[in-house]
N, C-alpha and C positions, 0 to 999 in steps of 0.2 A: 504494500500500500504506500504510494508516494505521498498521501495526505498525512501520514504520521510524521511527527517531528523527528528529525534525525541529527546526530552529531557526525562530524567528520571522524576519520580514523585517528587514533591517538598519535600517530606519526606526525600529525599536523603540529603537535607541540615541538617536535624536533625541527620541523621546517621553520616554524616561527622563531625558534631560538637562533638558528643560524642566519636567518634573514636579519634579525636585529643585531646580531654579532657583526654581520657584514656592513650594516649601516653605521655601526659605531667603531669600525675597524681603526680609523685614523686616531680618534680620541683614545682608544685602548692602547695603541702603539705608543702614542705620546706619553700616556700615563705610565706605561712600562718603562720608558726611557727615564722619566723623572724618578720613578720609584726605585729603579735599579741604582741610581746615584744618590739616594737619600741617606745612605749609611746603614748602620746596624742599630740594634736595640729597639727603643720605643717606636721610632719612625718606621722601622722594618715591620713591626707588628701591625701598626696602623695600615701600612701599605698592603699587607697580606689580607687583613680584615676587610678593607675596602674592595679588593679584588674579589674575595669570596662573596661579599654581599652583592656586588655588581652582578656576578654570574647567577647567584641565587635569585636575584630580582628578575633577571631575564627569563629564567626558567619558570618562576612563579607567574609572571605575566602571561607566558605562553600557556601554562596549564589553565589559568582562569579564563583566558580568551577562548581556548578550545572548549571548556566546560560550558560556557555561556553562549556558544554559537550553535544555533539550530537552523535547519533549512527544511522546507517541505513545499509541496505543490497543492494548492487549494483554490477552487473557483477560477481556474484558468490563469493562475498567477504563480510564479516562483516567489516564495516568501522566505525571508531570512530574519533572524533575531540574534542580535549580538551586542557586545559592549561590556567592558570591564567595570567601569564605574557608573556609566549611564547606559541604560538599555535602549537600543535602537532597533527599528524595524524597517525593512525595505521590501517593497512589493514590485515585481517586474512582470507586467502582463506578457503572456506568451506570444501575442501578436507582434510585440516589439522585438522579440528575440530573433536575431538574424543568424548567428553562428554559435556553435558550441565546440570549443577547441579543447583538446587534451594534450598534455605534455608530461614527460617523465624525467624529472631531475634525478640526481644521484640518490637522494634519500628516498624518493618515490620508488625507484627501481629496486632498492634494497628490500623494501617491504612489499613489492609487487602492486604498487598503487599508481594512480595518475593524478595530475592536477587538472581541474576543469575550469575553463574560463568562458564565461557567458557574455556575449557581446550584442549590443543593440545598435540600430541605425542611429547615427549621430551621437554615439556614446562617448566621444572624446578620445583622448590618447591612451586611456587605460580601459581594461575590460570592465563591464558594468558590474559583474560579480565574479568571485573567484573562490573555488573550493580547493584548498591546497593539497588535500590527501583523502581520496575516496577510492574504493575498489573499482576495478575495471568493469565489473558487472553493474555496479551502481552508476558509473558514468554512462554505460549503454542505456540503462533505464531512464536516466535523465534526458539523454538524447532523444529516445523514443517519445517520452512524455512531452518534451518541450518543442520538438521540431516536427514530429510525425503525427502524434495523436493529441492535437491541441484541444480537443473537447473531452478528453478523458483524464480522470485523476488516478486511474489504476492501471499499472503497466506490469506485464509479465515478462518483459525482456524482449530482445529482438528475435525475429522469426528465424529459426534455424534452417539451413539449406534443405533438410529432409521434410520440412513442413510446407514447402512450396507446392503449388498445384502439380499433380502427377503428370498432366499433359504438357507442362511447360518444359521445353528443352533448355539445357544450360547454355547461356550465351557468354561468349568470351568477352571479358571486360577490357576495353582499351587501357593499356598500361604503359607508362614511361618510367624508366629507371636510369638515373644518371650514373655513368661509369666513373671509376676512380680517376681515369685519365681525364674525363670531362671536368671533374671537380678540381683536379690539379690545374687545368687551364684556367678555370674560374678563379682559383686562388692567385695564380701568377698575373692575371690581368684585371684583378678587382680594384686595385688602387688602395687596398687595405693597409699598405705601409704607412700612410698618413695617420690612420687611426692608431696603429701601434706606437708610432713616435709620439703622438699626442698623449697617449696613456702613460708612456714612460716619463715624459716631461712632467705631466701632472703628478705622477707618483713621486718622483724625486724631489719636486718642489715642496712636498709636505715635510721634508726632512732637512730643509736648509738651515734650521736652527741647531741641528745636531751634527751634520756633516760639514766640515770646513771646506766648502767648495772654493772659496777665495784663496785659501792657503794652497790648495792643490793646484789651482791655476797659476799662482805666483811661482810655485816650485818648478812647474813644468813649462812656464811661459817662455823662458829662454830657449829651451829645447824645441818647442813648437815654432818659435820665430825663426830658428835656423834650419828647419827641415820642412819644406813645403811637401815633400813626399810623405813624411810622417803624418801631417795633417790630412792629406788626401787619403792615406791608407786608413786612418781612423774613421773618417767620414764614410769611406767605402764599406768598411767592416760593419759599422753601425747600420747603414742602409741595407746591406745584404742580410744581416741577421734579422732586422725588422721585416724585411721582405719574406724571409723563410718563416718567421713567426706568423705573419699574416696568411701565408699559404696553409700552414698547419691549422690555424684557427678556422679558416674557411672550410677545410676538409672535415674538421670535427663538427662544425655547425651544420653543414649540408650533407654529411655522410649518409648513405642509404636513402638518398632523395628519391622518392617514388610518387608518381601521380597516377591515380586510378579513377576512371570514370565509371560511376555506378548510377544507372538510371539518369536522373537529372542533377546529379551532384558530382563534384570533383573532390576526391579525398587525397590530400597532400600530407605526406609524412617525411620527416627528415631528422637528422641528428644522431650522433654517436654517444656522447656523454649525456646530453639532455635530448631525449626523444620528444618530438613534437608532432602532433597530428591535427590537421585543420580540414574541416569540411566546408566547402563553398557550394551553395546552390547556384545552378546556372541562371536561375531567375534573379539572383541578387547581383550578378555581374553587371557593372556599370560601363566598363570599358576594358579594352585590351591595350597594353602599351608595350611596344617593342623598342628596346634600348640598345644602342651600340656606343660604348665609350671609345676614347681615342686609341686604346690599346687593342680592342677587339675588332673595330671596323676594318682596319687594313687586312685582317685575316678572314673577313667575312663571317664573323661570329656575332651573335646577338643574345640578349636575355629578354625573356617574355614575362611580363607582369600582368596580374589581374587587379583591376580596381573594383572593389566590391563594397556594397553598403554593409555596415556593421562590422567592419574590420578595424580593430583597435590599432592605434598608432604605435610607432616605434618597433614594430616587429620586423619589418623588412625595409629595404631601401625606399626612402621617400614615402613611407607609410603605405606601401603597396605590398602585395603578396607575390612572391616569385612562383610562376607557373612552370617555367622551364629555365634552369640556371644558365644553360648554354646550348645554342643551336646554330647550325649553319643557316645563314639567311635564306638559302635556297630550300631549307627544310621547314621553315616556319609555316608556310601556307598549308602544307600537308598535316602538320601537327594541329594547327587550329581547326582544320576540317574534321579531324578525328575527335578532338576533345571539346571544342567550342564551335560547332558547325555553323552557328548563326553569325559568326564573324568571318569576314573575307579580307585577305590582304590584297589590295588592288595594286597592280604593277605599273599601270599607266597613270602617273601622277602629274597634275598641273603644277608647273613651277612658277616662279615669280617673274615679272617683267624685268627686262634689262635695266630699266631706269631705277629699279629698287637697289641695285648693287651698291651705288654710291652712298646710300643711306646706311647700309650695313657696314660699310668701311668707315664712314665718319663716326658712327656710334662707338666704335672701339678704338680707332686710331687717334682721334682727337684727345680723349682722356689720357691715353698712353703718352702722347707727345707732351701734354701739359705736366704730367708727373716727371717726365724725363728731363725737362729743361732745368729745374732747380737741382736735380741730382747731378747733372752734367756740370753745372756751374760751381757747386760746392765741393765736388769730389773729383777734380781734374787730376790726371787725364783719364783715369779709369771710369769716371762717371759718364763719359761719352758712350760707354757700352750700354747705358740705359736706353739709348735710342733703338737698340735691337728689339726692345719690347714693342715699338711702333710697327716693325715688320711683322712680328708675331701676331700682334693685334689685327693687322691687315689680312694675314692669312686666315686667322680665325673668323674674321668678319666675312670674308669671301666664302669660307666653308659653310658658315651659317646661311648665307644666301643660297648656295647650291643645295643645301639640305632641305630648305623650306619648300612646302608645297601642300596640295590638298587634292582630294578625290572624293567622288560620291558614287555610291553603288546601291541603287534601290533605296533601302531604309537605313543605310549606313553612311556616316561621314568619316573620312580619314584625313588626319592632319599630321604633317611632318614639320619638325623644327629642330633646332640645335642650340644649346647653350654651350656646354663642352661636349656632352654626349648627344648623339643624334637620337631623337625619339619619334616614333610613329605611333599615333593613337588611333584606335578603331573604336567608334562609339555609335550605337544604334540611335536612330532619331528619337525613339520613345524614352531613351535614357538621358537625353540632354535636358537639363533642368532649365537652362536659359542660354540664349545665343545673342551675342553682342557684336554689332558692326560699328567700329569706331574710326573716326577720321580726325587727325590733328590738322592744324593750320598748314604745316609743311607737306603733309600727306595730300591735302586737298589740292595743293599746287601741282602735284605730280599725279593726281587721280589714283591714289592708293588708299587701301583700307587695312585696318587690323581686325581680324576675325577672332572671336573667343567663344569657346563652348564650355559650359560648366556642367559638372555632373555631381551626383550625391555620393559621398563616401562617409566613412566612420567619423571623420573629423568635421562633418557638416557640409563639406563641398570641396571640389578641386576643379581648376579650370585649365584649359589648354588653349594656346593662341598661336597664330601665325601672323607675323607683322609684314606689312607692305605687300599685300596681294593686289592683283589687278582690280580696279574699281568694279568692272563688270562682273568679275568672278565673285567678289564679295556680295554683290546684289543677288547673284544667282543662288548662292548658298543661303542667303537670308530668305529668299522666296521659297526655297526648298523646305526650310524649317518652319516658316510662318504658319500659323494656325489657319489663316485664310486659305492657303494653298493645300493644306492637308485635311480639310473637312471631309469626314467620311473615310479618311485613309489612315486614321490612328489605329495602331495595333492594340 
């Protein structure tokens, strides 16, 4: 009976303890440093007592939080009751629930449990509700009750294969599984080295009060000044190690990446240390985005994302869900046809008029030149190298011009644009929340438009735009979308 109040598995206490411990990691480390240098005797006893009370407090809070947390399904709602000092209640109507995701961290895997995250449309950057430790059977019952049997309070579990209709023949489910070679290429071309370096810098900056960085720099300053090769070698080693770490992190994060299409749902699972499983209804897909970064495009590779309603932020790149980590561009159309057949990648794309190219160049080259002038003036003669950024900006601007374009196919709009990565967005007409046709003063002089299509996502909305399209093309797309043109044609 799902209407009965239930508690999570007691392992939730352990999960809560380590979560709080992780959040308090830096204060604890700093306290350990101070405590270790406080001497012996009375101060040492106080130090030990404070540490014991600290950890005991974390455990006590975890136990009380677990004991006072209940969840149940009643009157078409997921209900929760929780709170250590103040009792709180939260009701989530089933019709608002979009996805129910499961994941298995280290602690959950030890106890054979899963973490359940329940997400709603427009729910923000975090999941609407989270059950940190429940059995897999309980997670399946919740999925059935909240997503499949929305008018029932009683669930007996998912239907087993031998309970299907006798006359129904087994149908092979479309499945995609990323190979380790594919994941290695994903790691080498992901650009995750910047994330690793940022994490290292942020971590080391926490200890500048304890590590004499200035003394170390002073001692080795003369050596570094006399050896350019040593400096270059150190930089190379740091970058190379960071690159290797980013590859390993990517392979652990996306290991065993599998996509399975079952009826009108996509089931995505991935992860080695922390296993995650996500179910996306095809009806909730708002758009498909195909992305090619600067490292992958020369080799003809792309990553395919799903933009869906009810997806909590922070999970994937740009708050999107990865559908295929890496595909040859020539293979994208076939995979879309197999897994999301309502979306079509159009090959014949309308580009931008030639008079748009100068605007793309000016937008990037002028700021680069303005920044380069003071650098060249104050840091002569090497400061003149800053003007190379103007050339780079020009190349990027021209690349943005060449990448931009649009296409229409029946009930689908396709937009292509580039910031650094080239993106191609496929969106169905009925999924477009709003369409904007914008013209600035200078665009009006050249008869150009900016077109922007907005969709609904878990963060409330996301928009995609192409700048400086032909005026006639912009009007054509606007007429295609306008409600006057599609009366009686709404799906």
